[in-house]
C-alpha positions, 0 to 999 in steps of 0.5 A: 500500500502507499500513503496516499492515492495517486493522481486521479488522472493516473488512476483514470488512465490505468482504468482504460487499460490503455498504455501510458507513461504516467501509469507505467511510471507509477506502477514501476515505482510502486513495485520497487517500493514494495520489493524494498518493504518485503526485503526489509520484512524478511530481514526483520524475520531473520533477525527475530528468529535467527536461532532457528536458521541453520548457521550456513544459511544464516552466513550466506544470507548475511554475506549476501546482505552486505554484498548487496549493500556494497553493490547498491553504494556503487550502482543503485540502479543495478540493485534496483534492476535485480530486485525488481526482476520478476523471479525476485518477487516470487523468491520473496513470496516463497521466503516470507510464507515458508515456515522455519525449517530446511526449505526456509533456509534454502530460500534465505541462501538465495539472497547471496546469489541475488547479491552476487548477480548485482555485484557482477553487473555493477563491476565490483571485485568479488572473491568468494565461495558459494553453495551451488544447490542441486549443482546449479548456481543461478544468476537471476536475469543473467543465466546459470552455472552448472557445477557438474554436481552438488558442491561449492563454487568459487567466484573470482571477479576482477576487472572485466573477467569473472571466473567460476570454478571449483570451491578449492580454486581448481577447474573452470566451469564458466568464464564471464566477460563484463561489457560496461558497468551499471544497468546498461552493462552486460555479462556474456559467458562461455565454458562447459557449465555456462547457460546464458539467458536468451533474449527475444528479438527486438527488445529487452524481453528474455525467455526465462527457462533457467531461474529456479523461481520462475515457477516455484512449486508452492505458488499454487499451480500444481498442474503446471510445470516450467519448461527447462532449457532442454525442452525449450525451442528458442527459435520457435519462441523467437519466431512467434514473438516476432510475429506477435509483436508485428501484429500488435504494431500493425494493430495498436502500436502503443500496446506493442510498445507496452508489451516490449517494455513491461513484459520482462520475461516470458516463461515457457510452460510444458504444454498440457493438451492442445489449448494454449495457456497464459498465466501471471503470478501476482508476486512476479509482475513482468513475467508472462508464463505461457505454453507454446502459442498456436500462432501470432494471434494467439501469442499477441492476445495472451500477452495483452491479456496477461499483462493486464493481470500484472498491471491490476495486481500491482495497482491493487497492492498500492491502492486497494480496489476491493476489501478483504473479506472476513475469514469467518464468513464465505466471500460472495461469488458472482457469475461471469461470461468467460468462466464456468465457475463462480468468481469472487469480486477480485476475480471478477475485476481481474477478468473484466479488466483483462477482457476490456483490454482485449475488447479495446484491441479487437475494436482497433483491429476490426477498424484497421484500414486495409492499407495498415497491413493488418491481416483480413482474417484478423480483422474479421475474427476481431469483429466477432470476438469484440461483439461477444466479449464487449457484452460480457464485460458490460455484465461484469462491470454492472456486477462490480458496481452493484457490489458493496465490496469495492473501496472508494478508489475501486468504485471510481476505477470501475466507473472509469472502466465503464466509461472507456467500455462505452466509448468502444460502442456496442457490438457489431453496430460499432464496427459497421 
């Protein structure tokens, strides 16, 4: 939460689902403030219960904290980038909700790896030995080093070279090269144990198939599994990404830019059946988890849809839009057109927001001039989809406004959503 609500114009802009710099800046600033708060909360928890933490995990956590402070003094923007990375949010959520014990200790030790990543990106000299859990040393947002078996690895970073080898200083699993320091700097690697994170074409979005927290097992998705590097067809993902971004640029350039800037990582999921699936985790804004898309249209729609879930989840953390229900009473549930099951008010709002964005996208696609390059099949399909979803969103907005579970800010937010919804017209009449 924040101390005071944002400028009403910022909230109104976010309510339309339309991309805008003011809304994006507000959400990014809020995300970072919340990460710092959660990190401080974790530190307080460790200090209060340090006698329950295994000594090696405590040493790793405290060493990581000191190294992170050192990196922050040298390049605060680098530390911000590492802390705001989507999987850092998933790690914090896991660490703060896991009871004391071996699992909690493993989560704590991960802070040292975040700190090492920040230090290496900041260009600091580093000489330390770290544990490689499961024989893997992850460097979030950069890649990972495979140690060849459980054990420890020595990290020796000097000038522009980083050598990672056995804990006793022998052998070499990876050599990293530093290209510049600070947030614009890059780390590239080579060696038998190095696996670098791969970028998707045309921007800063990466295909995240390495980080252990890209889909933690305790994040409420037992039926889903994250694809590992060996299961990921990078060329196929890159081709679909390029096609989807091209489709969005031809249809709605602002949304194409928003996807490129706000989707930090795409996490490949192992397919289950033939239907494409897209998922977001409220703890990891900026990550879109997907099974391989059936085509450019499928991926474009999934990216737009899931990005709205991330935006709304971040906003609700900063400015609560609906009230928490007392645990001793069942929460009211409502029926919506896009789901078979009944949904709580938060689910109705999330669904209405994501589908309003799709309705906006389809409205623009259906009206795109032939000279725009938007495929004819996409225009026809968009008109049909708009006509169907526009009515569903209208019904959901009415449910929300009739509910007494919205906060004052939430009620005004939904009113602004309804105003934008009305501006799109009404079904086929609006599309001519």
